[in-house]
gemmi code that builds the backbone of each chain (N, CA, C; Angstrom):
import gemmi

chains = {
    "A": [
        ("ALA", (84.523, 174.482, 141.348), (84.931, 173.758, 142.218), (86.768, 174.115, 142.446)),
        ("GLN", (87.015, 173.287, 143.663), (88.678, 173.125, 143.633), (89.125, 172.705, 143.282)),
        ("SER", (90.747, 172.475, 142.839), (91.479, 171.437, 142.821), (92.714, 172.167, 142.536)),
        ("VAL", (93.453, 171.107, 142.820), (95.306, 171.301, 142.306), (95.648, 170.201, 141.847)),
        ("THR", (96.687, 170.783, 140.864), (97.356, 170.247, 140.072), (98.752, 169.945, 140.331)),
        ("GLN", (99.379, 168.852, 140.670), (100.918, 168.882, 140.768), (101.395, 168.472, 139.620)),
        ("LEU", (102.246, 168.941, 138.669), (103.095, 168.458, 137.454), (104.190, 168.192, 137.929)),
        ("GLY", (104.671, 166.619, 137.569), (105.256, 165.735, 137.800), (105.207, 165.147, 139.120)),
        ("SER", (104.864, 163.975, 138.964), (105.147, 162.267, 139.829), (106.264, 162.736, 140.506)),
        ("HIS", (107.197, 162.633, 140.125), (108.413, 162.194, 140.442), (109.413, 162.902, 139.968)),
        ("VAL", (110.808, 163.817, 140.928), (111.471, 164.827, 140.737), (112.854, 164.552, 141.360)),
        ("SER", (113.615, 164.386, 140.486), (115.042, 163.763, 140.890), (115.990, 164.714, 140.375)),
        ("VAL", (116.527, 165.246, 141.413), (117.873, 166.354, 141.632), (119.049, 165.890, 142.470)),
        ("SER", (120.065, 166.427, 142.361), (121.355, 166.189, 142.794), (121.735, 167.224, 144.270)),
        ("GLU", (122.207, 166.478, 145.015), (122.416, 167.274, 146.157), (123.116, 168.393, 145.818)),
        ("GLY", (122.176, 169.461, 146.803), (123.061, 171.037, 146.350), (122.077, 171.344, 144.937)),
        ("ALA", (121.972, 171.033, 144.355), (120.813, 171.624, 143.047), (119.628, 172.017, 143.898)),
        ("LEU", (118.918, 172.892, 142.842), (117.815, 173.562, 143.356), (116.605, 172.855, 142.465)),
        ("VAL", (115.822, 172.863, 143.749), (114.560, 171.992, 143.564), (113.448, 173.073, 143.562)),
        ("LEU", (112.411, 172.028, 142.831), (111.664, 172.727, 141.842), (110.364, 171.827, 141.817)),
        ("LEU", (109.069, 172.272, 142.818), (108.163, 171.578, 142.880), (106.594, 172.478, 142.390)),
        ("ARG", (106.596, 172.199, 141.152), (105.130, 172.564, 140.570), (103.528, 172.354, 141.474)),
        ("CYS", (102.815, 173.460, 141.276), (102.288, 173.078, 141.827), (100.785, 174.429, 140.957)),
        ("ASN", (99.674, 174.254, 140.326), (98.741, 175.072, 139.647), (97.591, 174.617, 140.650)),
        ("TYR", (96.536, 175.760, 140.833), (95.590, 175.097, 141.776), (94.010, 175.700, 140.776)),
        ("SER", (93.075, 176.024, 141.274), (92.068, 176.230, 140.254), (91.085, 176.874, 141.999)),
        ("SER", (90.767, 177.672, 142.046), (89.482, 178.320, 142.940), (88.909, 179.333, 142.105)),
        ("SER", (87.568, 179.499, 142.836), (86.623, 181.237, 142.243), (87.104, 181.835, 143.101)),
        ("VAL", (87.345, 181.667, 144.554), (88.128, 182.300, 145.407), (89.260, 182.729, 145.415)),
        ("PRO", (90.036, 183.980, 146.569), (91.211, 183.793, 146.964), (91.772, 182.430, 147.673)),
        ("PRO", (92.501, 181.870, 147.222), (92.561, 180.978, 148.096), (93.528, 180.894, 149.352)),
        ("TYR", (93.510, 179.575, 149.947), (95.019, 179.238, 151.074), (95.259, 178.418, 150.774)),
        ("LEU", (96.907, 178.488, 150.255), (97.247, 177.074, 149.640), (98.300, 176.901, 150.462)),
        ("PHE", (98.929, 175.828, 150.348), (99.748, 174.734, 151.806), (100.596, 173.907, 150.622)),
        ("TRP", (101.523, 173.677, 151.608), (102.515, 172.400, 151.029), (102.990, 171.865, 151.684)),
        ("TYR", (102.651, 170.935, 152.417), (103.072, 169.830, 153.291), (103.764, 168.679, 152.653)),
        ("VAL", (104.470, 168.691, 153.551), (105.976, 167.262, 153.097), (104.996, 166.042, 154.254)),
        ("GLN", (105.780, 164.916, 153.597), (105.172, 163.681, 153.922), (106.369, 162.769, 154.460)),
        ("TYR", (106.938, 162.193, 155.112), (107.843, 161.013, 155.316), (107.158, 159.785, 155.189)),
        ("PRO", (107.961, 158.617, 155.107), (107.085, 157.876, 154.656), (106.431, 156.912, 156.420)),
        ("ASN", (105.391, 156.735, 156.587), (104.678, 156.313, 156.930), (104.853, 156.894, 158.160)),
        ("GLN", (104.590, 158.395, 157.692), (104.142, 159.553, 159.123), (103.159, 160.377, 158.211)),
        ("GLY", (103.030, 161.094, 159.410), (101.632, 162.196, 158.945), (102.324, 163.206, 158.046)),
        ("LEU", (101.345, 164.146, 157.904), (102.041, 165.257, 157.056), (102.248, 166.361, 157.898)),
        ("GLN", (103.623, 167.275, 157.435), (104.104, 168.503, 158.368), (104.117, 169.658, 157.276)),
        ("LEU", (103.394, 170.476, 158.223), (103.626, 172.041, 157.205), (104.579, 172.555, 157.068)),
        ("LEU", (104.906, 172.552, 155.935), (106.152, 173.877, 155.234), (106.134, 175.045, 155.352)),
        ("LEU", (104.818, 175.498, 154.288), (104.612, 176.359, 154.174), (102.950, 177.280, 153.941)),
        ("LYS", (102.876, 178.684, 154.146), (101.275, 178.581, 153.696), (100.976, 179.993, 153.269)),
        ("TYR", (100.141, 180.381, 152.277), (100.008, 181.459, 151.713), (98.813, 181.756, 151.963)),
        ("THR", (98.129, 183.007, 152.747), (96.708, 183.503, 153.091), (97.119, 185.243, 153.034)),
        ("SER", (97.189, 184.926, 151.926), (96.525, 186.696, 150.816), (97.690, 187.327, 151.280)),
        ("ALA", (98.540, 187.254, 152.416), (99.318, 188.463, 152.753), (100.549, 188.627, 151.418)),
        ("ALA", (102.072, 188.363, 152.254), (102.710, 188.378, 151.245), (102.693, 187.268, 149.952)),
        ("THR", (103.480, 187.327, 148.695), (103.273, 186.243, 147.559), (104.196, 185.712, 147.506)),
        ("LEU", (105.642, 185.820, 148.081), (106.516, 185.385, 148.760), (106.583, 184.739, 149.951)),
        ("VAL", (106.313, 183.467, 150.060), (106.435, 182.831, 151.420), (107.624, 181.921, 151.841)),
        ("LYS", (107.951, 181.922, 152.692), (109.010, 181.735, 153.301), (108.824, 180.663, 154.735)),
        ("GLY", (109.341, 179.271, 153.943), (108.986, 178.268, 155.097), (109.817, 177.881, 156.012)),
        ("ILE", (109.683, 176.312, 156.783), (110.356, 175.944, 157.205), (111.847, 175.181, 156.220)),
        ("ASN", (113.193, 174.698, 156.426), (114.124, 173.607, 156.363), (114.446, 174.460, 154.730)),
        ("GLY", (114.254, 175.617, 154.473), (114.842, 176.960, 153.139), (113.962, 176.501, 152.450)),
        ("PHE", (112.723, 176.087, 152.200), (112.078, 176.006, 151.439), (110.865, 177.227, 151.491)),
        ("GLU", (110.464, 177.835, 149.949), (110.108, 179.211, 149.644), (108.853, 178.639, 148.651)),
        ("ALA", (107.724, 179.478, 148.785), (106.889, 179.511, 147.691), (106.481, 180.514, 146.915)),
        ("GLU", (106.078, 181.171, 145.949), (105.663, 182.310, 145.177), (104.321, 182.146, 144.783)),
        ("PHE", (103.364, 183.068, 145.193), (102.032, 182.827, 144.957), (101.743, 183.661, 143.751)),
        ("LYS", (101.294, 183.584, 142.522), (101.300, 183.733, 141.522), (99.838, 183.927, 140.777)),
        ("LYS", (99.124, 184.636, 140.593), (97.969, 184.421, 140.989), (97.590, 184.474, 139.020)),
        ("SER", (97.968, 185.350, 138.709), (97.971, 185.212, 137.004), (98.074, 184.300, 136.829)),
        ("GLU", (99.152, 183.200, 137.381), (99.276, 181.250, 136.603), (98.770, 181.068, 137.711)),
        ("THR", (97.988, 181.124, 138.223), (97.249, 180.536, 138.974), (98.444, 179.148, 139.565)),
        ("SER", (99.595, 179.840, 139.919), (100.623, 178.800, 140.199), (100.861, 179.612, 141.827)),
        ("PHE", (101.589, 178.179, 142.451), (101.946, 178.354, 144.281), (102.968, 177.096, 143.811)),
        ("HIS", (104.133, 176.879, 142.750), (105.539, 176.245, 143.484), (106.607, 176.746, 144.485)),
        ("LEU", (106.690, 175.470, 144.334), (108.030, 175.093, 145.859), (108.911, 175.289, 145.035)),
        ("THR", (109.531, 175.962, 146.341), (111.319, 176.101, 146.478), (112.404, 175.999, 146.740)),
        ("LYS", (113.570, 175.343, 146.819), (114.505, 175.619, 147.716), (116.313, 175.700, 146.738)),
        ("PRO", (116.805, 176.472, 147.036), (118.085, 176.731, 146.227), (119.171, 175.653, 146.200)),
        ("SER", (118.984, 175.323, 147.371), (119.952, 173.540, 147.473), (119.367, 172.382, 148.210)),
        ("ALA", (119.491, 171.571, 147.456), (118.714, 170.350, 148.001), (119.517, 169.591, 148.952)),
        ("HIS", (118.959, 169.420, 149.812), (119.973, 168.146, 150.825), (119.236, 166.839, 151.288)),
        ("MET", (119.689, 166.169, 151.179), (119.604, 164.021, 151.391), (117.864, 164.134, 152.023)),
        ("SER", (118.217, 165.260, 152.924), (117.153, 164.782, 153.831), (115.525, 165.379, 153.310)),
        ("ASP", (115.847, 165.862, 152.272), (114.518, 166.425, 151.779), (114.205, 165.676, 150.856)),
        ("ALA", (114.914, 164.266, 150.655), (113.453, 163.318, 149.919), (112.527, 162.691, 150.964)),
        ("ALA", (111.132, 163.022, 150.202), (110.063, 162.610, 150.576), (108.909, 162.691, 149.767)),
        ("GLU", (107.839, 162.819, 150.072), (106.586, 163.181, 149.519), (105.820, 164.775, 149.422)),
        ("TYR", (106.110, 165.349, 148.462), (105.460, 166.827, 148.607), (103.864, 166.842, 148.291)),
        ("PHE", (102.882, 167.806, 148.970), (101.840, 167.414, 148.734), (101.281, 169.184, 148.862)),
        ("CYS", (100.795, 169.882, 147.619), (100.562, 171.162, 147.723), (98.602, 170.780, 148.061)),
        ("ALA", (98.224, 171.506, 148.830), (96.655, 171.668, 148.706), (95.814, 173.150, 149.184)),
        ("VAL", (94.851, 173.191, 148.457), (94.216, 174.215, 148.834), (92.881, 174.107, 149.454)),
        ("SER", (92.151, 175.556, 150.116), (91.144, 175.464, 150.834), (90.578, 177.119, 150.254)),
        ("GLU", (89.096, 177.226, 150.156), (88.700, 178.321, 149.559), (88.548, 179.263, 151.000)),
        ("GLN", (88.195, 178.945, 152.237), (87.906, 179.282, 153.252), (88.650, 178.270, 154.197)),
        ("ALA", (88.664, 179.250, 155.246), (89.077, 179.053, 157.113), (88.640, 177.789, 157.246)),
        ("GLY", (89.110, 176.944, 158.010), (88.359, 176.519, 159.129), (87.534, 175.113, 158.035)),
        ("THR", (87.924, 174.826, 156.403), (87.173, 173.721, 155.753), (88.323, 173.007, 155.590)),
        ("ALA", (88.222, 171.603, 154.898), (88.946, 170.809, 154.359), (89.520, 171.300, 153.691)),
        ("LEU", (91.404, 170.528, 153.271), (92.108, 170.640, 152.285), (91.733, 169.800, 151.010)),
        ("ILE", (91.921, 170.234, 150.006), (91.831, 169.542, 148.868), (93.416, 169.237, 148.287)),
        ("PHE", (93.663, 168.067, 147.941), (94.856, 167.514, 147.671), (95.361, 167.345, 146.647)),
        ("GLY", (96.806, 167.783, 145.940), (97.457, 167.352, 144.897), (97.609, 165.956, 144.956)),
        ("LYS", (97.907, 165.201, 143.789), (98.104, 163.532, 143.722), (100.010, 163.518, 144.477)),
        ("GLY", (100.382, 164.618, 144.473), (101.912, 164.219, 145.560), (103.057, 164.086, 144.500)),
        ("THR", (103.688, 164.699, 144.758), (105.194, 164.804, 144.203), (106.228, 164.199, 144.792)),
        ("THR", (107.112, 163.046, 144.203), (108.079, 161.956, 144.860), (109.356, 162.805, 144.939)),
        ("LEU", (110.090, 163.608, 145.935), (111.278, 164.018, 145.527), (112.378, 163.085, 146.097)),
        ("SER", (113.391, 163.153, 144.794), (114.142, 162.116, 145.178), (115.778, 162.834, 144.971)),
        ("VAL", (116.746, 162.750, 146.158), (117.831, 163.476, 146.151), (119.216, 162.630, 145.813)),
        ("SER", (119.696, 163.011, 145.368), (121.285, 161.708, 144.739), (122.768, 162.546, 145.744)),
        ("SER", (123.463, 161.555, 145.365), (124.953, 162.420, 146.279), (125.587, 162.764, 145.200)),
    ],
    "B": [
        ("GLY", (103.586, 173.389, 169.820), (102.058, 173.564, 170.222), (101.794, 173.182, 169.024)),
        ("ALA", (100.523, 172.864, 168.917), (99.277, 172.576, 168.010), (99.752, 170.952, 167.347)),
        ("VAL", (99.736, 170.188, 168.291), (100.530, 168.995, 168.189), (98.836, 167.569, 168.226)),
        ("VAL", (98.944, 167.153, 167.232), (97.823, 165.988, 167.136), (97.980, 164.668, 167.389)),
        ("SER", (97.425, 163.935, 167.871), (98.029, 162.574, 167.948), (97.040, 161.923, 167.392)),
        ("GLN", (97.026, 160.245, 167.281), (96.399, 159.321, 166.647), (96.860, 158.115, 167.563)),
        ("HIS", (96.341, 157.274, 167.623), (96.008, 155.904, 168.285), (95.085, 155.044, 167.887)),
        ("PRO", (96.019, 153.983, 167.307), (97.016, 152.946, 167.484), (97.763, 153.838, 166.066)),
        ("SER", (98.572, 153.360, 166.283), (99.501, 154.004, 164.476), (99.882, 152.772, 163.944)),
        ("TRP", (99.508, 151.573, 164.501), (99.535, 150.223, 163.214), (98.481, 149.246, 164.009)),
        ("VAL", (97.632, 148.768, 163.037), (96.758, 147.620, 163.564), (96.001, 146.991, 162.500)),
        ("ILE", (96.294, 145.494, 163.113), (95.832, 144.740, 162.239), (95.149, 144.079, 163.037)),
        ("CYS", (94.096, 143.494, 161.811), (92.733, 142.354, 162.439), (92.103, 141.847, 161.174)),
        ("LYS", (90.739, 141.077, 161.782), (90.848, 139.896, 160.958), (89.664, 140.812, 159.943)),
        ("SER", (89.400, 140.421, 158.921), (88.455, 140.499, 157.949), (86.771, 140.738, 159.065)),
        ("GLY", (85.504, 141.151, 159.096), (84.422, 141.186, 159.919), (84.648, 141.951, 161.409)),
        ("THR", (85.985, 142.088, 161.794), (86.360, 142.986, 162.988), (86.232, 144.616, 163.153)),
        ("SER", (85.876, 145.234, 164.066), (85.768, 146.597, 163.705), (87.112, 147.283, 164.368)),
        ("VAL", (87.293, 148.010, 164.447), (88.733, 148.717, 164.692), (88.396, 150.500, 164.977)),
        ("LYS", (88.774, 150.996, 166.389), (88.547, 152.497, 166.711), (89.532, 152.704, 166.462)),
        ("ILE", (90.055, 153.800, 165.770), (91.173, 154.993, 165.596), (90.804, 156.454, 166.293)),
        ("GLU", (91.561, 156.505, 167.170), (91.295, 157.888, 168.359), (92.026, 158.872, 167.353)),
        ("CYS", (91.467, 160.306, 167.391), (92.108, 161.501, 167.216), (92.319, 162.698, 168.074)),
        ("ARG", (93.257, 163.417, 168.956), (93.711, 164.214, 169.951), (93.811, 164.989, 169.607)),
        ("SER", (93.501, 166.599, 169.853), (94.793, 167.450, 170.267), (94.673, 167.436, 171.178)),
        ("LEU", (96.474, 167.795, 171.202), (97.128, 167.627, 172.628), (96.832, 168.811, 173.572)),
        ("ASP", (97.567, 169.947, 172.647), (97.603, 171.824, 172.740), (96.721, 172.509, 172.968)),
        ("PHE", (95.497, 171.703, 171.952), (94.448, 172.846, 171.658), (92.886, 172.231, 171.359)),
        ("GLN", (91.915, 173.237, 171.306), (90.555, 172.780, 171.344), (90.377, 172.885, 169.656)),
        ("ALA", (89.664, 171.640, 169.440), (89.552, 171.761, 167.788), (87.961, 171.402, 167.905)),
        ("THR", (87.437, 172.406, 166.929), (86.094, 172.502, 167.252), (85.855, 171.360, 165.857)),
        ("THR", (86.717, 171.590, 165.167), (86.567, 170.471, 163.556), (87.747, 169.900, 163.517)),
        ("MET", (87.527, 168.415, 163.178), (88.609, 167.389, 162.285), (88.145, 167.157, 161.391)),
        ("PHE", (89.046, 166.713, 160.944), (88.894, 165.844, 159.167), (89.866, 164.879, 159.301)),
        ("TRP", (89.266, 163.671, 158.794), (89.768, 162.281, 158.491), (89.538, 162.214, 157.121)),
        ("TYR", (90.653, 161.867, 156.943), (91.611, 161.902, 155.442), (91.691, 160.033, 155.245)),
        ("ARG", (91.774, 159.372, 154.008), (92.319, 158.560, 153.628), (93.304, 158.548, 152.774)),
        ("GLN", (94.033, 157.703, 152.676), (95.478, 157.376, 151.696), (95.787, 156.420, 151.322)),
        ("PHE", (96.063, 155.690, 149.725), (95.636, 154.634, 149.956), (97.514, 154.872, 149.851)),
        ("PRO", (98.047, 153.433, 149.213), (99.554, 153.478, 148.424), (99.673, 154.488, 147.661)),
        ("LYS", (100.781, 155.116, 147.587), (101.528, 156.241, 146.230), (100.373, 157.048, 145.970)),
        ("GLN", (99.199, 156.931, 146.593), (98.406, 157.996, 146.423), (97.970, 159.183, 147.532)),
        ("SER", (97.280, 160.077, 147.282), (97.109, 161.291, 148.024), (96.082, 161.246, 148.652)),
        ("LEU", (95.646, 162.134, 149.483), (95.071, 161.979, 150.778), (93.329, 162.669, 150.410)),
        ("MET", (92.732, 161.749, 150.608), (91.436, 162.092, 150.349), (90.411, 161.778, 151.256)),
        ("LEU", (89.842, 163.064, 151.150), (88.754, 163.545, 152.493), (87.694, 162.609, 152.479)),
        ("MET", (87.624, 161.967, 153.770), (86.473, 161.276, 153.960), (85.246, 161.497, 154.716)),
        ("ALA", (85.430, 162.493, 155.499), (84.313, 162.968, 156.611), (85.041, 164.596, 157.430)),
        ("THR", (83.848, 165.481, 157.474), (84.044, 166.541, 158.237), (83.511, 165.719, 159.898)),
        ("SER", (84.246, 166.221, 161.405), (83.622, 166.228, 162.238), (83.740, 166.989, 163.150)),
        ("ASN", (82.657, 167.547, 163.688), (82.000, 168.523, 164.053), (81.836, 168.342, 165.859)),
        ("GLU", (82.087, 168.871, 166.695), (82.020, 168.742, 167.912), (80.656, 168.946, 168.507)),
        ("GLY", (80.196, 167.573, 169.252), (78.556, 167.550, 169.107), (77.390, 167.847, 168.263)),
        ("SER", (78.391, 167.527, 167.259), (77.171, 167.381, 166.433), (77.249, 166.111, 164.980)),
        ("LYS", (76.759, 165.842, 164.041), (76.658, 164.415, 162.965), (77.749, 164.710, 162.326)),
        ("ALA", (78.553, 164.059, 161.786), (79.825, 164.200, 160.836), (79.158, 164.388, 159.511)),
        ("THR", (79.657, 165.175, 158.682), (79.669, 164.995, 157.304), (80.315, 164.080, 156.438)),
        ("TYR", (79.627, 163.653, 155.649), (80.411, 162.249, 155.029), (81.107, 163.310, 153.515)),
        ("GLU", (81.880, 162.557, 152.748), (81.517, 163.235, 151.596), (81.118, 161.933, 150.347)),
        ("GLN", (80.674, 162.508, 149.581), (80.098, 161.357, 148.534), (81.341, 160.137, 148.491)),
        ("GLY", (79.670, 159.186, 148.263), (80.977, 157.716, 148.093), (81.111, 156.964, 149.864)),
        ("VAL", (81.750, 157.970, 150.887), (81.798, 157.189, 151.646), (80.631, 156.488, 152.789)),
        ("GLU", (80.539, 155.645, 152.888), (79.570, 154.940, 153.792), (79.363, 155.478, 155.185)),
        ("LYS", (78.366, 155.932, 155.757), (78.475, 156.573, 157.048), (78.571, 155.600, 158.194)),
        ("ASP", (77.375, 154.363, 157.276), (77.695, 153.215, 158.395), (78.475, 152.537, 158.755)),
        ("LYS", (79.274, 152.578, 158.111), (80.747, 151.909, 158.035), (82.015, 152.548, 158.587)),
        ("PHE", (81.612, 153.864, 158.310), (82.984, 154.502, 159.116), (81.999, 155.592, 160.334)),
        ("LEU", (82.439, 155.284, 161.245), (81.345, 155.505, 162.644), (82.381, 156.538, 162.812)),
        ("ILE", (81.927, 157.953, 162.673), (82.837, 159.403, 163.366), (81.748, 159.799, 164.424)),
        ("ASN", (82.767, 160.112, 166.114), (81.759, 160.477, 166.967), (83.585, 161.424, 167.357)),
        ("HIS", (83.135, 162.865, 167.359), (83.065, 163.730, 168.490), (82.976, 164.414, 169.073)),
        ("ALA", (83.268, 163.511, 170.542), (82.736, 164.036, 171.872), (82.829, 165.149, 172.797)),
        ("SER", (84.280, 165.413, 172.003), (84.534, 166.555, 172.947), (85.667, 167.426, 171.753)),
        ("LEU", (86.278, 168.665, 172.485), (86.783, 169.067, 171.723), (87.994, 168.958, 171.445)),
        ("THR", (88.357, 168.363, 172.189), (89.991, 167.118, 171.708), (89.795, 166.113, 171.146)),
        ("LEU", (88.822, 165.044, 171.304), (88.629, 163.803, 170.880), (87.671, 163.836, 169.629)),
        ("SER", (88.449, 163.166, 168.593), (87.451, 162.899, 167.692), (87.717, 160.955, 167.351)),
        ("THR", (86.859, 160.326, 167.221), (86.824, 158.947, 166.686), (86.578, 158.183, 165.685)),
        ("LEU", (87.327, 157.385, 164.876), (86.579, 156.644, 163.337), (86.867, 154.972, 163.847)),
        ("THR", (85.799, 154.754, 163.530), (85.595, 153.573, 163.821), (84.950, 152.830, 162.459)),
        ("VAL", (86.123, 152.223, 162.214), (85.765, 151.120, 160.847), (84.722, 149.920, 161.046)),
        ("THR", (83.983, 149.468, 160.806), (82.645, 148.724, 161.178), (82.711, 147.572, 159.871)),
        ("SER", (82.880, 146.561, 160.703), (82.333, 144.850, 159.869), (84.173, 145.698, 158.806)),
        ("ALA", (85.286, 145.038, 159.040), (86.374, 145.674, 157.823), (86.435, 144.818, 157.451)),
        ("HIS", (87.283, 145.077, 155.736), (87.638, 144.245, 155.317), (88.939, 144.485, 154.496)),
        ("PRO", (89.472, 143.525, 153.636), (90.989, 143.738, 153.036), (90.830, 145.053, 152.577)),
        ("GLU", (89.714, 145.505, 151.343), (89.403, 146.777, 150.696), (89.804, 148.219, 151.899)),
        ("ASP", (89.455, 147.558, 153.161), (89.715, 148.665, 153.474), (91.048, 149.087, 154.292)),
        ("SER", (91.609, 148.514, 153.962), (93.209, 148.507, 154.630), (93.561, 150.014, 153.626)),
        ("SER", (94.691, 150.281, 154.799), (95.151, 151.936, 154.188), (95.478, 152.850, 155.577)),
        ("PHE", (95.715, 153.571, 155.358), (96.576, 155.366, 155.866), (95.413, 155.476, 156.295)),
        ("TYR", (94.948, 155.889, 157.121), (93.851, 157.112, 158.308), (94.552, 157.944, 158.549)),
        ("ILE", (94.224, 159.213, 158.221), (95.024, 160.438, 158.472), (93.991, 161.556, 159.400)),
        ("CYS", (93.961, 161.789, 160.777), (93.365, 163.163, 161.129), (93.960, 164.309, 160.840)),
        ("SER", (93.341, 165.418, 160.960), (93.227, 166.519, 160.469), (92.647, 167.392, 161.923)),
        ("ALA", (93.161, 168.586, 162.358), (92.759, 169.164, 163.815), (92.781, 170.637, 163.542)),
        ("ASN", (91.587, 171.778, 163.599), (91.555, 172.987, 163.117), (91.373, 173.220, 164.390)),
        ("PRO", (91.909, 174.071, 164.640), (91.538, 175.117, 165.914), (90.538, 175.991, 166.021)),
        ("GLY", (90.149, 176.410, 164.679), (88.657, 177.217, 165.105), (88.500, 177.534, 163.548)),
        ("ARG", (87.443, 178.078, 163.248), (86.564, 177.796, 162.125), (87.266, 179.085, 161.272)),
        ("THR", (87.748, 180.189, 162.316), (88.342, 181.343, 161.596), (89.883, 180.771, 160.899)),
        ("GLN", (90.246, 179.628, 161.706), (92.086, 179.364, 161.736), (91.939, 178.749, 160.054)),
        ("GLU", (92.755, 179.002, 159.436), (93.229, 178.328, 157.777), (94.191, 177.257, 157.785)),
        ("THR", (94.982, 177.326, 158.953), (95.892, 175.563, 159.513), (95.712, 174.972, 159.638)),
        ("GLN", (95.045, 173.629, 159.287), (94.856, 172.369, 159.878), (96.347, 171.759, 160.478)),
        ("TYR", (96.139, 170.895, 161.454), (97.219, 170.199, 162.441), (96.955, 168.518, 162.113)),
        ("PHE", (98.171, 167.946, 161.239), (98.057, 166.729, 161.125), (98.338, 166.083, 162.165)),
        ("GLY", (98.059, 164.749, 162.473), (98.303, 163.381, 162.931), (99.240, 162.841, 162.548)),
        ("PRO", (100.397, 161.921, 163.274), (101.022, 161.117, 162.570), (100.322, 159.616, 161.300)),
        ("GLY", (98.869, 159.522, 161.754), (98.456, 158.817, 160.808), (98.376, 157.172, 161.298)),
        ("THR", (97.148, 156.378, 161.043), (96.885, 154.878, 161.698), (97.478, 153.986, 160.091)),
        ("ARG", (98.191, 153.535, 160.390), (98.256, 152.031, 159.324), (97.209, 150.726, 159.614)),
        ("LEU", (96.205, 150.830, 158.808), (95.318, 149.801, 159.357), (95.388, 148.467, 157.823)),
        ("LEU", (95.812, 147.257, 158.678), (95.890, 145.985, 157.422), (94.823, 145.517, 158.150)),
        ("VAL", (93.718, 145.402, 157.339), (93.175, 143.823, 157.186), (93.094, 142.559, 156.542)),
        ("LEU", (92.988, 141.278, 157.720), (93.632, 140.327, 156.756), (92.267, 139.639, 156.149)),
    ],
}
model = gemmi.Model(1)
for chain_id, residues in chains.items():
    chain = gemmi.Chain(chain_id)
    for i, (resn, *xyz) in enumerate(residues, 1):
        res = gemmi.Residue()
        res.name, res.seqid = resn, gemmi.SeqId(i, " ")
        for name, pos in zip(("N", "CA", "C"), xyz):
            atom = gemmi.Atom()
            atom.name, atom.element = name, gemmi.Element(name[0])
            atom.pos, atom.b_iso = gemmi.Position(*pos), 0.0
            res.add_atom(atom)
        chain.add_residue(res)
    model.add_chain(chain)
structure = gemmi.Structure()
structure.add_model(model)
structure.setup_entities()
């Protein structure tokens, strides 16, 4: 069965610092992996996705993630945090196109000035 | 492109009433739509998979008679919470998939339901 583990329910960084949000997955087949961002009382916005092409995926707003099969990880990074990055971030997995996503528990990112 | 809308965005109702939430794909046809529920400070949990023209598939523990799903067209799925109770208060989010070979789902903005 698929599952997603996001290490750290809350991450705090200073503005301009590196952002690292961790995601590990379990899947019996090569998965599709996603990072979504959610602002308060809003739906989810897709940041980036891995679909078995390049292992380093670049997304919107300066975020990127690297798929590491040996570590079953798909960590999200951003070189320099901005105040507007403060939000809830969800990692998600699916084993097959067109099927529902399995979400991690989410990581709240706080950015201080 | 790939916009999904939900209506209403907010609803407050009395216990025992029914509430209908609409999910529309505005610029694409969605053969499959998904309904998720999100409790405060928690992740999204899949409630059901809605396929156009057929019965929805519900996840274990989700009462199909309480959460009625209708996917009557390729751009509209509705979730009706029947005889709502305070424990049904939650954030309901739908997503739509442009096709069974498409891996990306597009999410609606969510509907906040408060049952008094």
